Backbone as a chain_set.jsonl record, in Angstrom:
{"seq": "MPEQTKWLRSGLRYAILTFCFSLLFSYLAEVLMRQIVVLFLAFLLLLLVILIGIIFDMIGFAAAAAELSPLNARAANRVMGARQAVRLIKNADQVAVICSDVMGDISSTLAGSLGTVIVFRLLANRPGIESGLLTTVMTGFVAALSVGGKALGKGIALREATEIMFRIGQLLAWIERLTGYEIFHPAKGERVKKK", "coords": {"N": [[-15.679, -0.216, 53.597], [-16.248, -2.216, 51.576], [-17.893, -0.51, 50.0], [-16.114, 1.195, 48.642], [-14.509, -0.406, 47.222], [-16.308, -1.454, 45.525], [-16.805, 0.929, 43.789], [-14.519, 1.356, 42.976], [-13.75, -0.94, 41.239], [-15.779, -0.809, 39.627], [-15.196, 1.65, 38.212], [-12.659, 1.026, 37.253], [-13.362, -1.104, 35.428], [-14.915, 0.446, 33.725], [-12.868, 1.977, 32.447], [-11.287, -0.036, 31.566], [-13.104, -0.857, 29.248], [-13.632, 1.746, 27.936], [-10.907, 1.898, 27.177], [-10.969, -0.267, 25.417], [-12.616, 0.024, 23.35], [-11.79, 2.413, 22.504], [-9.582, 1.683, 21.14], [-10.553, -0.027, 19.206], [-12.349, 1.978, 17.811], [-10.516, 3.813, 17.104], [-8.709, 2.628, 15.292], [-10.764, 1.653, 13.4], [-11.472, 4.381, 12.452], [-8.786, 5.05, 11.562], [-8.383, 3.344, 9.137], [-10.322, 4.013, 7.377], [-9.658, 6.486, 7.108], [-7.35, 6.414, 5.648], [-8.567, 5.175, 3.289], [-9.928, 7.244, 2.325], [-9.423, 9.716, -0.064], [-10.255, 11.974, -0.946], [-10.539, 15.246, 0.361], [-12.912, 16.286, 1.301], [-14.438, 14.335, 1.995], [-13.268, 13.294, 4.292], [-13.583, 15.47, 5.926], [-16.314, 15.059, 6.164], [-16.073, 12.519, 7.421], [-15.041, 13.332, 9.826], [-17.175, 14.866, 10.72], [-19.165, 13.343, 11.321], [-18.383, 11.495, 13.441], [-18.253, 13.491, 15.517], [-20.873, 14.159, 15.504], [-21.872, 11.493, 16.2], [-20.852, 11.409, 19.02], [-22.117, 13.7, 20.122], [-24.713, 12.626, 19.82], [-24.726, 10.564, 21.445], [-24.055, 11.524, 24.223], [-25.892, 13.037, 24.586], [-28.488, 11.115, 24.789], [-27.126, 9.988, 27.124], [-27.483, 11.769, 29.188], [-30.441, 12.076, 28.687], [-30.986, 9.968, 30.111], [-30.835, 10.514, 32.769], [-32.587, 12.413, 33.145], [-35.048, 11.802, 32.468], [-38.625, 11.145, 33.001], [-40.113, 8.336, 34.804], [-42.491, 7.261, 35.326], [-44.622, 7.897, 32.737], [-43.382, 6.081, 31.162], [-43.687, 3.818, 32.695], [-46.248, 3.412, 32.371], [-46.851, 3.058, 29.494], [-45.331, 0.6, 29.548], [-46.89, -1.079, 31.402], [-48.888, -1.173, 29.476], [-48.055, -2.677, 27.46], [-46.626, -1.753, 25.605], [-44.139, -1.75, 22.829], [-40.517, -1.596, 23.704], [-41.01, 0.01, 25.922], [-40.543, -1.028, 28.6], [-38.073, -1.707, 27.922], [-37.041, 0.921, 28.134], [-37.622, 1.937, 30.755], [-35.891, 0.114, 31.991], [-33.47, 1.084, 31.243], [-33.693, 3.457, 32.42], [-33.747, 3.096, 35.1], [-31.332, 2.489, 35.378], [-29.671, 4.556, 35.099], [-27.327, 5.619, 35.905], [-25.273, 3.798, 34.82], [-25.892, 4.056, 32.306], [-25.474, 6.757, 31.654], [-22.984, 7.095, 32.244], [-21.592, 5.169, 30.316], [-22.585, 6.355, 28.113], [-22.461, 9.061, 27.873], [-19.653, 9.575, 29.219], [-18.004, 7.296, 28.341], [-18.491, 6.844, 25.312], [-19.066, 9.455, 24.452], [-16.918, 10.961, 25.485], [-14.7, 9.592, 23.871], [-15.636, 9.873, 21.195], [-15.145, 12.533, 21.097], [-12.006, 12.675, 21.54], [-11.263, 11.281, 19.444], [-12.3, 12.818, 17.33], [-10.396, 14.733, 17.779], [-8.266, 13.84, 16.86], [-8.87, 13.101, 14.156], [-8.978, 15.526, 13.132], [-6.37, 16.644, 13.153], [-5.187, 14.685, 11.434], [-6.509, 15.639, 9.164], [-5.437, 18.115, 9.183], [-2.54, 17.354, 8.568], [-2.793, 16.111, 6.264], [-3.946, 18.461, 4.559], [-1.637, 20.203, 4.725], [0.318, 18.897, 3.615], [-0.771, 19.0, 1.172], [-0.829, 21.257, 0.3], [1.844, 23.207, 0.791], [2.756, 25.698, 1.504], [0.985, 26.668, 3.416], [0.51, 28.298, 6.54], [1.381, 26.392, 9.131], [0.777, 26.454, 12.054], [-1.229, 28.24, 12.405], [-3.402, 26.806, 10.91], [-3.51, 24.797, 12.474], [-4.363, 25.288, 14.599], [-6.963, 26.864, 14.16], [-8.531, 24.41, 13.012], [-8.351, 23.12, 15.399], [-10.132, 24.548, 16.903], [-12.229, 24.651, 15.401], [-12.914, 21.974, 15.8], [-13.489, 21.737, 18.523], [-15.528, 23.9, 18.899], [-17.827, 22.835, 17.445], [-18.187, 20.561, 18.714], [-18.622, 21.031, 21.368], [-20.307, 23.207, 21.476], [-22.645, 21.635, 19.758], [-23.016, 19.596, 21.798], [-24.07, 21.175, 23.752], [-26.383, 22.278, 22.784], [-27.735, 19.507, 22.072], [-28.074, 18.643, 24.917], [-30.208, 20.572, 25.652], [-32.025, 19.767, 23.929], [-32.124, 17.139, 25.134], [-32.956, 17.222, 27.849], [-35.52, 18.91, 27.395], [-36.917, 16.835, 25.855], [-36.54, 14.042, 27.187], [-37.976, 11.968, 28.32], [-39.225, 10.994, 25.833], [-37.074, 10.531, 24.269], [-35.563, 8.536, 25.761], [-37.751, 6.552, 25.533], [-37.413, 6.258, 22.866], [-34.901, 5.007, 22.209], [-35.342, 2.862, 23.906], [-37.331, 1.513, 22.268], [-35.584, 0.676, 20.315], [-33.557, -0.708, 21.501], [-35.403, -3.186, 22.251], [-36.05, -4.037, 19.852], [-33.535, -4.78, 18.982], [-33.071, -6.606, 20.836], [-34.899, -8.383, 20.017], [-34.171, -9.322, 18.028], [-31.388, -10.462, 18.468], [-32.127, -12.182, 20.659], [-30.739, -11.539, 23.126], [-31.134, -9.93, 26.278], [-30.362, -6.428, 27.003], [-30.354, -4.986, 29.687], [-30.895, -6.717, 32.385], [-33.866, -8.322, 33.754], [-34.99, -6.69, 36.733], [-34.73, -7.798, 40.363], [-38.085, -9.369, 41.376], [-39.296, -8.026, 39.271], [-41.695, -8.934, 36.838], [-41.502, -11.095, 34.315], [-42.042, -11.591, 31.115], [-43.166, -14.508, 29.548], [-42.293, -16.337, 27.083]], "CA": [[-14.596, -0.398, 52.647], [-16.509, -2.748, 50.046], [-18.518, 0.231, 48.921], [-15.13, 1.847, 47.979], [-14.054, -1.456, 46.384], [-17.442, -1.472, 44.633], [-16.626, 1.992, 43.106], [-12.976, 1.256, 42.301], [-13.955, -2.21, 40.422], [-16.536, -0.059, 38.368], [-14.143, 2.659, 37.587], [-11.681, 0.118, 36.483], [-14.157, -1.688, 34.198], [-15.248, 1.61, 32.665], [-11.547, 2.402, 32.055], [-11.0, -1.06, 30.705], [-13.864, -0.581, 28.366], [-12.922, 2.593, 27.157], [-9.554, 1.437, 26.449], [-11.007, -1.37, 24.142], [-13.65, 0.999, 22.391], [-10.939, 3.581, 21.802], [-8.805, 0.95, 20.108], [-11.554, -0.311, 18.138], [-12.964, 3.158, 16.865], [-9.233, 4.58, 16.226], [-8.332, 1.516, 14.083], [-11.6, 1.706, 12.192], [-11.337, 5.703, 11.642], [-7.695, 5.09, 10.716], [-8.317, 2.417, 7.965], [-11.322, 4.709, 6.658], [-8.749, 7.66, 6.777], [-6.528, 5.688, 4.587], [-9.086, 4.919, 2.141], [-10.168, 8.262, 1.783], [-8.256, 10.571, -0.784], [-10.775, 13.461, -1.173], [-10.578, 15.807, 1.669], [-14.565, 16.51, 1.524], [-14.94, 12.9, 2.384], [-12.53, 13.183, 5.579], [-14.481, 16.469, 6.795], [-17.522, 14.35, 6.309], [-16.293, 11.555, 8.612], [-14.904, 14.055, 11.175], [-18.681, 15.406, 11.222], [-19.847, 11.947, 11.666], [-17.553, 11.376, 14.809], [-18.743, 14.76, 16.429], [-22.378, 13.874, 15.644], [-21.908, 10.322, 17.232], [-20.746, 12.056, 20.304], [-23.288, 14.423, 20.592], [-26.035, 11.739, 20.081], [-24.379, 9.521, 22.823], [-24.087, 12.692, 25.109], [-27.752, 13.224, 24.482], [-28.908, 9.849, 25.362], [-26.709, 10.037, 28.674], [-28.186, 13.074, 29.895], [-31.634, 12.057, 29.014], [-31.584, 8.852, 30.696], [-30.732, 10.911, 34.121], [-33.415, 13.497, 33.271], [-36.367, 11.249, 32.066], [-39.532, 10.866, 34.037], [-40.337, 6.727, 34.827], [-44.235, 7.075, 35.384], [-45.181, 8.007, 31.507], [-43.073, 5.035, 30.566], [-44.257, 2.688, 33.206], [-47.611, 3.151, 32.057], [-46.677, 2.187, 28.471], [-44.826, -0.588, 30.023], [-48.345, -1.799, 31.624], [-49.731, -1.458, 28.121], [-46.945, -3.867, 26.796], [-45.632, -1.089, 24.201], [-42.856, -2.336, 22.382], [-39.705, -0.486, 23.937], [-41.156, 0.791, 27.076], [-39.877, -1.945, 29.403], [-36.408, -1.459, 28.05], [-36.599, 2.18, 28.465], [-37.977, 1.839, 32.08], [-34.628, -0.605, 32.689], [-32.101, 1.923, 30.909], [-33.626, 4.953, 33.313], [-33.388, 2.354, 36.432], [-29.95, 2.26, 35.615], [-29.416, 5.951, 34.611], [-26.054, 6.005, 36.222], [-24.777, 3.372, 34.053], [-25.979, 4.63, 30.721], [-24.809, 7.788, 31.75], [-21.261, 6.78, 32.05], [-21.415, 4.607, 29.038], [-22.909, 7.015, 26.664], [-21.708, 10.501, 27.798], [-18.319, 9.675, 29.306], [-17.191, 6.374, 27.359], [-18.639, 6.833, 23.956], [-19.116, 10.684, 24.046], [-15.262, 11.092, 25.259], [-14.077, 8.674, 22.725], [-15.897, 10.431, 20.014], [-14.167, 13.819, 21.191], [-10.587, 12.342, 21.328], [-11.225, 10.639, 17.967], [-12.585, 14.033, 16.534], [-9.388, 15.91, 17.777], [-7.177, 12.967, 16.002], [-9.226, 13.26, 12.903], [-8.77, 16.86, 12.939], [-5.051, 16.483, 13.12], [-4.973, 14.149, 10.359], [-6.682, 16.448, 8.183], [-4.348, 19.122, 8.955], [-1.559, 17.043, 8.019], [-3.273, 16.172, 4.514], [-3.856, 19.707, 3.978], [-0.147, 20.818, 4.802], [0.986, 17.883, 2.518], [-1.054, 19.096, -0.481], [-0.517, 22.82, 0.14], [2.957, 23.287, 1.811], [2.94, 27.099, 1.609], [0.019, 27.068, 4.251], [1.114, 28.307, 8.071], [0.991, 24.986, 10.109], [0.464, 26.801, 13.18], [-2.507, 28.779, 12.264], [-4.171, 25.799, 10.44], [-3.751, 23.525, 13.426], [-5.275, 26.157, 15.572], [-8.09, 26.696, 13.396], [-8.966, 23.347, 13.173], [-8.792, 22.619, 16.996], [-11.277, 25.583, 17.415], [-13.514, 24.161, 14.575], [-13.762, 20.566, 16.291], [-13.736, 22.031, 19.754], [-16.834, 24.411, 18.773], [-18.621, 21.996, 16.87], [-18.459, 19.606, 19.93], [-19.321, 21.723, 22.686], [-21.823, 23.303, 20.861], [-23.338, 20.354, 19.821], [-23.383, 18.873, 23.024], [-24.85, 21.971, 24.576], [-27.844, 22.232, 21.829], [-28.258, 18.34, 22.55], [-28.246, 18.486, 26.323], [-31.001, 21.13, 25.781], [-32.848, 18.889, 23.326], [-32.741, 16.152, 25.891], [-33.661, 17.911, 28.885], [-36.759, 18.938, 27.142], [-37.519, 15.568, 25.352], [-36.027, 13.212, 27.828], [-38.59, 10.712, 28.19], [-39.501, 10.77, 24.572], [-35.499, 10.059, 23.861], [-35.41, 7.221, 26.249], [-38.578, 5.458, 24.751], [-37.255, 5.53, 21.371], [-33.961, 4.208, 22.537], [-36.143, 1.642, 24.459], [-37.74, 0.806, 21.053], [-34.391, 0.386, 19.606], [-33.134, -2.027, 22.167], [-36.406, -3.834, 22.138], [-35.829, -4.456, 18.258], [-32.111, -5.527, 18.892], [-33.304, -7.697, 21.745], [-35.69, -9.394, 19.851], [-33.151, -9.873, 16.805], [-30.223, -11.251, 19.059], [-32.531, -12.815, 21.861], [-30.251, -11.104, 24.463], [-31.493, -8.518, 26.94], [-29.384, -5.698, 27.585], [-30.317, -4.989, 31.178], [-31.525, -8.05, 32.696], [-35.201, -7.491, 34.756], [-34.847, -6.44, 38.396], [-35.459, -8.65, 41.308], [-39.276, -8.966, 41.478], [-39.983, -7.767, 38.056], [-42.646, -9.801, 36.166], [-40.863, -11.149, 32.903], [-43.085, -12.118, 29.818], [-42.769, -15.693, 29.123], [-42.102, -16.392, 25.827]], "C": [[-15.345, -1.263, 51.455], [-17.537, -1.526, 49.285], [-17.406, 1.192, 48.188], [-14.576, 0.92, 47.134], [-14.935, -1.584, 45.235], [-16.848, -0.301, 43.181], [-15.176, 1.727, 42.348], [-13.212, 0.132, 41.195], [-14.705, -1.51, 39.211], [-15.803, 0.902, 37.74], [-13.031, 1.912, 36.855], [-12.17, -0.368, 35.438], [-14.825, -0.747, 33.346], [-13.643, 2.109, 32.028], [-10.873, 1.223, 31.238], [-11.933, -1.064, 29.216], [-13.837, 0.358, 27.372], [-11.751, 2.385, 26.402], [-9.849, 0.691, 24.859], [-11.948, -0.856, 22.896], [-12.667, 1.876, 21.808], [-10.11, 2.995, 20.798], [-9.583, 0.6, 19.003], [-11.957, 0.729, 17.212], [-11.774, 3.714, 16.251], [-8.822, 3.802, 14.919], [-9.455, 1.658, 13.011], [-11.442, 2.997, 11.543], [-9.834, 5.626, 10.743], [-7.621, 4.151, 9.232], [-9.436, 3.276, 7.257], [-10.625, 5.793, 6.457], [-7.773, 7.492, 5.381], [-7.357, 5.433, 3.348], [-9.579, 6.13, 1.513], [-9.218, 9.368, 1.131], [-8.708, 11.886, -1.096], [-10.999, 14.126, 0.288], [-12.049, 16.28, 2.416], [-14.697, 15.34, 2.162], [-14.367, 12.832, 4.116], [-13.358, 14.297, 6.26], [-15.743, 15.471, 7.353], [-17.311, 13.28, 7.579], [-16.048, 12.142, 10.093], [-16.261, 14.695, 11.703], [-19.299, 14.288, 11.859], [-19.638, 11.815, 12.828], [-18.191, 12.29, 15.542], [-20.384, 14.234, 16.298], [-22.907, 12.623, 16.685], [-21.892, 10.678, 18.566], [-21.544, 12.635, 21.072], [-24.587, 13.52, 20.8], [-26.07, 10.924, 21.4], [-24.724, 10.601, 23.906], [-25.63, 12.911, 25.367], [-28.279, 11.969, 25.182], [-28.204, 9.674, 27.063], [-27.365, 10.887, 29.75], [-29.681, 12.566, 30.087], [-32.168, 10.994, 29.7], [-31.343, 9.31, 32.243], [-31.728, 11.706, 34.222], [-35.03, 13.071, 32.832], [-37.196, 11.049, 33.055], [-40.025, 9.352, 33.789], [-41.716, 6.718, 34.859], [-44.844, 7.136, 33.863], [-44.673, 6.426, 30.993], [-43.392, 3.85, 31.432], [-45.804, 2.472, 32.676], [-47.71, 2.721, 30.591], [-46.112, 0.911, 28.524], [-46.024, -1.51, 30.405], [-49.044, -2.115, 30.384], [-48.984, -2.222, 27.216], [-46.91, -3.066, 25.342], [-44.447, -1.43, 24.207], [-41.669, -1.202, 22.829], [-39.992, 0.147, 25.394], [-40.453, -0.116, 28.199], [-38.399, -1.725, 29.422], [-36.26, 0.079, 28.561], [-37.186, 2.463, 30.156], [-36.502, 1.32, 32.682], [-33.63, 0.524, 32.322], [-32.601, 3.483, 32.141], [-33.506, 4.306, 34.749], [-31.92, 2.434, 36.47], [-29.307, 3.506, 34.738], [-27.892, 5.992, 34.628], [-25.139, 5.353, 35.019], [-24.949, 3.78, 32.695], [-25.554, 5.918, 30.529], [-23.46, 7.883, 31.427], [-20.922, 5.979, 30.492], [-21.531, 5.447, 27.616], [-22.151, 8.447, 26.747], [-20.108, 10.461, 28.282], [-17.616, 8.603, 28.456], [-17.212, 6.879, 25.771], [-18.73, 8.543, 23.56], [-17.376, 11.351, 24.147], [-14.589, 10.542, 24.312], [-13.982, 9.442, 21.352], [-14.946, 11.801, 19.926], [-12.558, 13.888, 20.85], [-10.408, 11.811, 19.708], [-11.113, 11.855, 17.024], [-11.238, 14.844, 16.527], [-8.074, 15.046, 16.716], [-7.61, 12.929, 14.884], [-8.861, 14.471, 12.286], [-7.276, 17.072, 12.687], [-4.776, 15.978, 11.886], [-5.347, 15.043, 9.162], [-5.865, 17.496, 7.838], [-3.252, 18.779, 8.039], [-1.707, 16.945, 6.417], [-3.246, 17.49, 3.942], [-2.52, 20.63, 3.863], [0.346, 19.79, 3.779], [0.592, 18.465, 0.926], [-0.803, 20.532, -0.835], [0.475, 23.223, 0.927], [3.126, 24.571, 2.004], [1.713, 27.567, 3.011], [0.887, 27.076, 5.898], [0.682, 27.368, 8.591], [0.346, 25.555, 11.26], [-1.055, 27.343, 12.99], [-3.508, 27.658, 11.573], [-4.499, 24.72, 11.468], [-4.894, 24.354, 14.454], [-6.847, 26.39, 15.246], [-8.928, 25.564, 13.471], [-9.227, 22.855, 14.738], [-9.89, 23.543, 17.341], [-12.521, 25.242, 16.837], [-13.91, 22.837, 15.238], [-14.185, 20.888, 17.806], [-15.505, 22.782, 19.555], [-17.853, 23.584, 18.43], [-19.041, 21.012, 17.996], [-18.996, 20.009, 21.124], [-20.397, 22.255, 22.324], [-22.765, 22.853, 20.599], [-23.968, 19.886, 20.821], [-24.117, 19.961, 23.951], [-26.253, 21.994, 23.802], [-28.319, 20.792, 22.125], [-28.674, 18.033, 23.86], [-29.636, 19.401, 26.288], [-32.386, 20.277, 24.929], [-33.219, 17.689, 24.38], [-33.239, 16.212, 26.899], [-35.209, 18.192, 28.641], [-37.596, 17.551, 26.691], [-36.785, 14.123, 25.967], [-36.594, 11.791, 27.998], [-38.986, 10.106, 26.936], [-38.158, 10.001, 24.114], [-35.511, 8.726, 24.303], [-36.184, 6.175, 25.779], [-38.138, 5.164, 23.438], [-35.99, 4.81, 21.435], [-34.482, 2.719, 23.175], [-36.374, 0.676, 23.356], [-36.473, 0.096, 20.238], [-33.779, -1.079, 20.227], [-33.999, -3.061, 22.302], [-36.192, -4.518, 20.791], [-34.496, -5.196, 18.015], [-32.444, -6.884, 19.957], [-34.186, -9.074, 21.021], [-34.837, -9.973, 18.77], [-32.03, -10.614, 17.287], [-30.828, -12.202, 20.087], [-31.68, -12.427, 23.228], [-30.663, -10.291, 25.21], [-30.28, -7.921, 27.548], [-29.074, -5.566, 28.93], [-31.243, -6.029, 31.302], [-32.779, -7.648, 33.887], [-34.654, -7.693, 36.527], [-35.456, -7.437, 39.315], [-37.018, -8.272, 41.562], [-40.132, -8.248, 40.035], [-40.555, -8.799, 37.391], [-41.978, -9.842, 34.805], [-42.143, -12.033, 32.056], [-42.485, -13.437, 29.24], [-42.692, -16.018, 27.631], [-42.688, -17.39, 25.017]], "O": [[-14.995, -0.959, 50.314], [-17.889, -1.663, 48.114], [-17.757, 1.896, 47.241], [-14.064, 1.425, 46.135], [-14.491, -1.79, 44.105], [-16.585, -0.613, 42.019], [-14.974, 1.972, 41.158], [-12.746, 0.449, 40.1], [-14.332, -1.609, 38.042], [-15.861, 0.889, 36.511], [-12.595, 2.377, 35.801], [-11.557, -0.178, 34.387], [-15.291, -1.126, 32.272], [-13.641, 2.67, 30.932], [-10.033, 1.454, 30.368], [-11.352, -1.283, 28.154], [-13.964, 0.084, 26.179], [-11.613, 2.643, 25.206], [-9.351, 0.872, 23.748], [-11.947, -1.299, 21.748], [-12.719, 2.082, 20.595], [-9.876, 3.573, 19.737], [-9.243, 0.948, 17.872], [-11.955, 0.533, 15.997], [-11.805, 4.087, 15.078], [-8.657, 4.275, 13.794], [-9.138, 1.774, 11.827], [-11.288, 3.034, 10.322], [-9.711, 6.014, 9.581], [-6.775, 4.389, 8.37], [-9.274, 3.042, 6.059], [-10.952, 6.302, 5.385], [-7.588, 8.249, 4.428], [-6.733, 5.496, 2.289], [-9.686, 6.168, 0.287], [-8.31, 9.857, 1.804], [-7.962, 12.805, -1.435], [-11.575, 13.54, 1.204], [-12.267, 16.537, 3.6], [-15.284, 15.518, 3.229], [-15.063, 12.351, 5.01], [-13.871, 13.93, 7.317], [-16.047, 15.201, 8.515], [-18.106, 13.168, 8.511], [-16.534, 11.747, 11.153], [-16.436, 14.994, 12.884], [-19.92, 14.401, 12.916], [-20.616, 11.975, 13.558], [-18.855, 11.761, 16.434], [-20.936, 13.938, 17.357], [-23.802, 12.613, 17.531], [-22.814, 10.326, 19.302], [-21.787, 12.401, 22.256], [-25.358, 13.652, 21.751], [-27.009, 10.682, 22.158], [-25.808, 10.451, 24.469], [-26.248, 12.896, 26.431], [-28.447, 12.093, 26.395], [-28.867, 9.255, 28.013], [-27.658, 10.609, 30.913], [-30.214, 12.545, 31.197], [-33.366, 10.863, 29.952], [-31.664, 8.448, 33.061], [-32.038, 11.932, 35.391], [-35.99, 13.842, 32.862], [-36.673, 10.75, 34.128], [-40.346, 9.069, 32.635], [-42.132, 5.816, 34.133], [-45.715, 6.277, 33.719], [-45.492, 5.658, 30.489], [-43.362, 2.773, 30.837], [-46.36, 1.375, 32.641], [-48.667, 1.986, 30.348], [-46.352, 0.107, 27.623], [-46.176, -2.584, 29.823], [-49.697, -3.146, 30.228], [-49.45, -2.358, 26.085], [-47.105, -3.581, 24.241], [-43.704, -1.479, 25.187], [-41.78, -0.047, 22.416], [-39.089, 0.785, 25.934], [-39.532, 0.528, 28.7], [-37.659, -1.595, 30.397], [-35.37, 0.366, 29.362], [-36.929, 3.602, 30.548], [-35.965, 1.899, 33.627], [-32.915, 0.887, 33.255], [-31.791, 4.331, 32.515], [-33.13, 5.084, 35.626], [-31.324, 2.446, 37.547], [-28.526, 3.32, 33.804], [-27.231, 6.313, 33.64], [-24.403, 6.06, 34.331], [-23.951, 3.801, 31.976], [-25.258, 6.304, 29.398], [-22.917, 8.57, 30.562], [-20.022, 6.337, 29.733], [-20.941, 5.338, 26.541], [-21.399, 8.877, 25.872], [-19.335, 11.265, 27.761], [-16.622, 8.979, 27.836], [-16.215, 7.225, 25.137], [-18.467, 8.874, 22.404], [-16.771, 11.974, 23.275], [-13.686, 11.253, 23.871], [-13.008, 9.655, 20.629], [-14.21, 12.092, 18.983], [-11.971, 14.741, 20.186], [-9.426, 12.031, 18.999], [-10.229, 12.015, 16.183], [-10.912, 15.52, 15.551], [-7.215, 15.601, 16.031], [-6.678, 12.657, 14.128], [-8.482, 14.539, 11.116], [-7.072, 17.883, 11.784], [-4.131, 16.703, 11.128], [-4.55, 15.177, 8.234], [-5.556, 17.846, 6.699], [-2.928, 19.443, 7.054], [-1.01, 17.489, 5.561], [-2.596, 17.7, 2.918], [-2.388, 21.572, 3.082], [0.979, 20.395, 2.913], [1.269, 18.432, -0.102], [-0.61, 20.952, -1.976], [0.058, 23.702, 1.981], [3.875, 24.717, 2.97], [1.68, 28.712, 3.461], [1.632, 26.195, 6.327], [-0.546, 27.299, 8.629], [-0.772, 25.094, 11.489], [-1.981, 26.725, 13.514], [-4.671, 27.868, 11.918], [-5.451, 23.941, 11.41], [-5.982, 23.968, 14.88], [-7.763, 26.111, 16.019], [-10.04, 25.694, 13.981], [-10.251, 22.277, 15.105], [-10.629, 23.131, 18.235], [-13.619, 25.388, 17.373], [-15.103, 22.534, 15.275], [-15.172, 20.322, 18.274], [-16.503, 22.231, 20.018], [-18.847, 23.599, 19.156], [-20.228, 20.716, 18.13], [-19.769, 19.332, 21.803], [-21.472, 21.862, 22.777], [-23.837, 23.327, 20.976], [-25.187, 19.728, 20.891], [-24.758, 19.529, 24.91], [-27.239, 21.655, 24.456], [-29.493, 20.793, 22.493], [-29.578, 17.214, 24.02], [-30.429, 18.888, 27.076], [-33.536, 20.255, 25.366], [-34.38, 17.297, 24.501], [-34.069, 15.343, 27.165], [-36.062, 17.825, 29.449], [-38.717, 17.273, 27.117], [-36.519, 13.205, 25.191], [-35.968, 10.738, 27.876], [-39.106, 8.884, 26.846], [-38.258, 8.881, 23.612], [-35.479, 7.793, 23.501], [-35.706, 5.06, 25.571], [-38.363, 4.091, 22.878], [-35.93, 3.871, 20.642], [-33.978, 1.639, 22.869], [-35.948, -0.477, 23.282], [-36.577, -0.968, 19.627], [-33.601, -2.154, 19.656], [-33.4, -4.115, 22.518], [-36.186, -5.748, 20.82], [-34.315, -6.016, 17.115], [-32.017, -8.017, 19.735], [-34.163, -10.267, 21.326], [-34.839, -11.2, 18.661], [-31.619, -11.485, 16.52], [-30.067, -13.098, 20.452], [-31.951, -12.979, 24.294], [-30.543, -9.278, 24.522], [-29.446, -8.456, 28.278], [-27.987, -5.853, 29.433], [-32.188, -6.245, 30.543], [-32.599, -6.794, 34.755], [-34.129, -8.602, 37.17], [-36.579, -7.889, 39.092], [-37.316, -7.125, 41.895], [-41.342, -8.052, 39.923], [-39.813, -9.779, 37.323], [-41.861, -8.802, 34.155], [-42.908, -12.903, 32.472], [-41.46, -13.441, 28.558], [-43.728, -15.55, 27.16], [-42.476, -17.405, 23.805]]}, "num_chains": 1, "name": "protein.A"}
C-alpha cells in the first residue's frame, strides 16, 4: 500500500507541476502572440516552441540511455558538470518525466494552440481561404514537425546520450554556481565538496 501511495503522490505532484507550467507558458505565448503582428514572426514562435519540445524530449531520453561509468570517471577527476550529470542519470526517471512528459507535452500542446491562433489570423487577413483545409494543413504541419523532430532527436540522444547529459550537467553546474542552489541533492553516502 505505501508503494501505491508513493506513486499516486508522485503522479499528483507532476500533474500540478504540469498545470502550473502550462498556465505560465500559455500566458507567455499569448502575450507574445498579441505583440506579434507579422505572421512570419508567429511562425518563428511556433517553430521555437516545437524546438523546445524536441530538445527537452532529447534530454529525457538521453537521461535514460546514458552510461554512468564515463561520467563517474570525469566526476572523480573533478570535471565541472560531471557530478551533476551523474546525479541526473541516477534520477533518470524524474528527469525523463519532467523533460519528456511535462515539458515535451506542454510544448506540443502549446504548439497546437499557436497553430490555431495562426490559422485564425490567416483567416482574418484572407477571408476567402477555406478554413477546414487551412486547419487540417496546420494540424498536419505541427504534428509532422513535432513527431519528426522528436524522432530525429531520439536518434541523436541514443547515440550521444552520455555527452548530452554531460553538457546538461555543465549547464546545471553553472546554474548551481550562480544561484548557490543544488538541483539534485547529494545521495546518502556521496562525498560533498566543502566550499
